[in-house]
C-alpha positions as CSV (number, residue, x, y, z in Angstrom):
1,X,16.2,-34.6,17.4
2,X,12.6,-34.0,18.5
3,X,12.5,-31.8,21.6
4,X,11.3,-33.7,24.7
5,X,10.7,-30.7,27.0
6,X,8.1,-28.0,26.5
7,X,10.6,-25.2,26.8
8,X,12.7,-26.8,24.1
9,X,9.7,-27.0,21.8
10,X,8.9,-23.4,22.6
11,X,12.5,-22.3,21.7
12,X,12.3,-24.2,18.4
13,X,9.0,-22.4,17.5
14,X,10.5,-19.0,18.4
15,X,13.6,-19.9,16.3
16,X,11.2,-20.6,13.4
17,X,9.5,-17.2,13.7
18,X,12.9,-15.4,14.0
19,X,14.2,-17.3,10.9
20,X,11.2,-16.3,8.9
21,X,11.4,-12.7,10.0
22,X,15.1,-12.5,9.3
23,X,15.1,-14.2,5.9
24,X,11.7,-13.3,4.4
25,X,11.0,-9.7,3.4
26,X,7.3,-10.3,3.2
27,X,7.2,-11.6,6.7
28,X,8.8,-8.4,7.9
29,X,6.3,-6.3,5.9
30,X,3.4,-8.3,7.5
31,X,4.8,-7.6,10.9
32,X,5.0,-3.9,10.2
33,X,1.5,-3.8,8.8
34,X,0.3,-5.6,11.8
35,X,1.8,-3.1,14.1
36,X,0.2,-0.2,12.2
37,X,-3.2,-1.8,12.2
38,X,-3.1,-2.6,15.9
39,X,-2.0,0.9,16.8
40,X,-4.7,2.4,14.6
41,X,-7.3,0.1,16.3
42,X,-6.1,1.2,19.7
43,X,-6.2,4.8,18.7
44,X,-9.8,4.5,17.3
45,X,-11.0,2.6,20.3
46,X,-12.5,-0.4,18.5
47,X,-14.6,-2.9,20.5
48,X,-13.2,-6.0,22.0
49,X,-14.9,-8.2,19.4
50,X,-13.6,-6.1,16.5
51,X,-10.1,-6.1,18.0
52,X,-10.3,-9.9,18.3
53,X,-11.3,-10.3,14.7
54,X,-8.4,-8.0,13.6
55,X,-6.0,-10.1,15.7
56,X,-7.3,-13.4,14.2
57,X,-6.9,-12.0,10.7
58,X,-3.3,-10.9,11.4
59,X,-2.5,-14.3,12.9
60,X,-3.8,-16.1,9.8
61,X,-1.7,-14.0,7.5
62,X,1.4,-14.6,9.6
63,X,0.6,-18.3,9.8
64,X,0.3,-18.5,6.0
65,X,3.6,-16.7,5.5
66,X,5.3,-19.1,7.9
67,X,3.8,-22.1,6.1
68,X,5.0,-20.7,2.8
69,X,8.5,-20.3,4.1
70,X,8.5,-23.9,5.4
71,X,7.3,-25.2,2.0
72,X,10.0,-23.3,0.2
73,X,12.7,-24.7,2.6
74,X,11.5,-28.3,2.1
75,X,11.4,-27.9,-1.7
76,X,14.9,-26.4,-1.8
77,X,16.1,-29.2,0.4
78,X,15.2,-31.8,-2.3
79,X,16.1,-29.8,-5.4
80,X,17.5,-26.4,-6.4
81,X,16.8,-27.0,-10.1
82,X,13.6,-26.2,-11.9
83,X,10.9,-28.9,-11.6
84,X,7.2,-28.4,-12.4
85,X,6.1,-30.0,-9.1
86,X,8.5,-27.8,-7.1
87,X,7.0,-24.8,-8.9
88,X,3.4,-26.0,-8.1
89,X,4.3,-26.5,-4.4
90,X,5.8,-23.0,-4.1
91,X,3.0,-21.3,-6.1
92,X,0.3,-23.0,-4.1
93,X,2.0,-22.0,-0.8
94,X,2.3,-18.4,-2.0
95,X,-1.3,-18.5,-3.1
96,X,-2.4,-19.4,0.5
97,X,-0.6,-16.2,1.6
98,X,-2.4,-14.2,-1.0
99,X,-5.8,-15.5,0.0
100,X,-5.2,-14.9,3.7
101,X,-4.1,-11.3,2.9
102,X,-7.3,-10.7,0.9
103,X,-9.4,-12.0,3.8
104,X,-7.5,-9.9,6.3
105,X,-8.0,-6.8,4.1
106,X,-11.7,-7.4,3.9
107,X,-12.0,-7.8,7.7
108,X,-9.8,-4.7,8.3
109,X,-11.8,-2.6,5.8
110,X,-15.2,-3.6,7.3
111,X,-14.1,-2.9,10.8
112,X,-11.9,0.2,10.4
113,X,-13.8,2.0,7.7
114,X,-16.6,2.6,10.1
115,X,-14.2,4.6,12.3
116,X,-11.9,6.2,9.7
117,X,-14.4,7.2,7.0
118,X,-16.4,9.7,9.1
119,X,-13.1,11.4,10.2
120,X,-11.9,11.4,6.6
121,X,-15.1,12.9,5.4
122,X,-14.8,15.7,8.0
123,X,-11.3,16.4,6.7
124,X,-12.5,16.6,3.1
125,X,-15.3,19.0,4.1
126,X,-12.8,21.2,5.9
127,X,-10.6,21.4,2.7
128,X,-13.7,22.1,0.6
129,X,-14.8,21.3,-2.9
130,X,-12.6,22.7,-5.7
131,X,-14.2,25.1,-8.2
132,X,-14.1,24.1,-11.8
133,X,-11.5,26.8,-12.5
134,X,-9.3,25.7,-9.6
135,X,-9.4,22.1,-10.8
136,X,-8.3,23.1,-14.3
137,X,-5.6,25.4,-13.1
138,X,-4.2,22.9,-10.6
139,X,-4.0,20.2,-13.3
140,X,-2.3,22.5,-15.7
141,X,0.2,23.6,-13.1
142,X,1.1,20.0,-12.4
143,X,1.7,19.4,-16.1
144,X,3.8,22.5,-16.4
145,X,5.9,21.8,-13.4
146,X,6.5,18.2,-14.5
147,X,7.7,19.5,-17.9
148,X,9.9,22.1,-16.3
149,X,11.5,19.7,-13.9
150,X,12.2,17.2,-16.6
151,X,13.6,19.9,-18.9
152,X,15.9,21.3,-16.2
153,X,17.2,17.8,-15.2
154,X,17.8,16.9,-18.9
155,X,16.4,13.4,-18.3
156,X,13.5,11.7,-20.0
157,X,10.5,13.1,-21.9
158,X,7.1,14.2,-20.6
159,X,5.7,10.7,-20.9
160,X,8.8,8.6,-20.4
161,X,11.5,8.7,-17.7
162,X,12.9,11.7,-16.0
163,X,13.5,13.1,-12.5
164,X,9.9,12.3,-11.5
165,X,7.0,10.3,-12.9
166,X,4.6,12.5,-14.8
167,X,2.0,9.7,-14.9
168,X,2.1,9.5,-11.1
169,X,1.8,13.3,-10.8
170,X,-1.2,13.6,-13.1
171,X,-2.9,10.4,-11.7
172,X,-2.7,11.7,-8.1
173,X,-3.7,15.2,-9.2
174,X,-6.9,13.8,-10.8
175,X,-7.5,11.4,-7.8
176,X,-7.2,14.4,-5.4
177,X,-9.7,16.5,-7.5
178,X,-12.2,13.6,-7.7
179,X,-11.8,13.1,-3.9
180,X,-12.4,16.7,-3.1
181,X,-15.2,17.1,-5.6
182,X,-17.2,14.1,-4.4
183,X,-16.1,14.2,-0.7
184,X,-17.1,10.5,-0.5
185,X,-14.5,8.3,1.2
186,X,-15.3,5.1,-0.9
187,X,-14.9,7.1,-4.2
188,X,-11.7,8.6,-2.9
189,X,-10.4,5.1,-2.0
190,X,-11.2,3.8,-5.4
191,X,-9.7,6.7,-7.3
192,X,-6.6,6.7,-5.2
193,X,-6.3,3.0,-5.8
194,X,-6.3,3.7,-9.6
195,X,-3.6,6.3,-9.1
196,X,-1.5,3.8,-7.2
197,X,-2.0,1.3,-10.0
198,X,-0.9,3.8,-12.6
199,X,2.1,4.7,-10.6
200,X,3.0,1.1,-9.9
201,X,2.9,0.4,-13.7
202,X,5.9,2.8,-14.1
203,X,7.8,0.6,-11.7
204,X,6.9,-2.6,-13.4
205,X,7.9,-1.3,-16.7
206,X,11.2,-0.1,-15.1
207,X,10.7,3.4,-16.5
208,X,11.0,5.1,-13.0
209,X,12.5,4.3,-9.7
210,X,10.4,4.2,-6.5
211,X,11.8,7.6,-5.5
212,X,10.8,9.1,-8.8
213,X,7.2,7.7,-8.5
214,X,6.8,8.9,-5.0
215,X,8.1,12.4,-6.0
216,X,5.6,12.5,-8.8
217,X,2.7,11.4,-6.7
218,X,3.6,14.0,-4.0
219,X,3.9,16.7,-6.6
220,X,0.5,16.0,-8.1
221,X,-1.3,15.7,-4.7
222,X,0.5,18.6,-3.1
223,X,0.0,21.1,-5.9
224,X,-3.6,20.2,-6.3
225,X,-4.3,20.7,-2.6
226,X,-2.4,24.0,-2.4
227,X,-4.2,25.4,-5.5
228,X,-7.6,24.3,-4.1
229,X,-6.9,25.9,-0.7
230,X,-5.5,29.2,-2.2
231,X,-8.4,29.5,-4.6
232,X,-10.9,28.9,-1.8
233,X,-9.2,31.5,0.4
234,X,-9.2,34.1,-2.4
235,X,-12.9,33.6,-3.2
């Protein structure tokens, strides 16, 4: 029955939010990202207008996810079997979430990059630009360690499977070298995005688990940073 009191309507709305958060993994992820973004915005001291824009972007993403959940529930109420119209309804609802996320990412990037990029560039300058020899040595060490770890574990080959992802290790090693060499935040963001895409492909192809991909990425990034810092200290 339709609620007649405001408090009852409010409770129904809260129940809807709780249901979506309890049953939808993406909703929980959106909430976590929202918390991180708001904390970062508070830490960076963004203006009131910028904070308002971030809050609106977050609200739109959460609204779209709630709408997507409602559409899925209504479709499932009428049919649990495959139907082309049911697929269209769910796909369009999911597409609304995707578009809202893209818009929120653009807004977040435009606002937060102005605060984060200068700090990031200062950090890159502190680490320093790797010498050509350091870059070559770090990449070779990454490859050797990946081979040794896979050989000792007895799992997979250099380019397929194993205890860690060799693709992720090399991709993040190269991304780190490009980042340190250019010391430009936007170039760093683009190269790291490519490294993430390479690593994600290993998950999509079911060659590695998430733990193995993360271990490979950490290995490539960590070794490259250590070699760069040690080489700079020695010279």
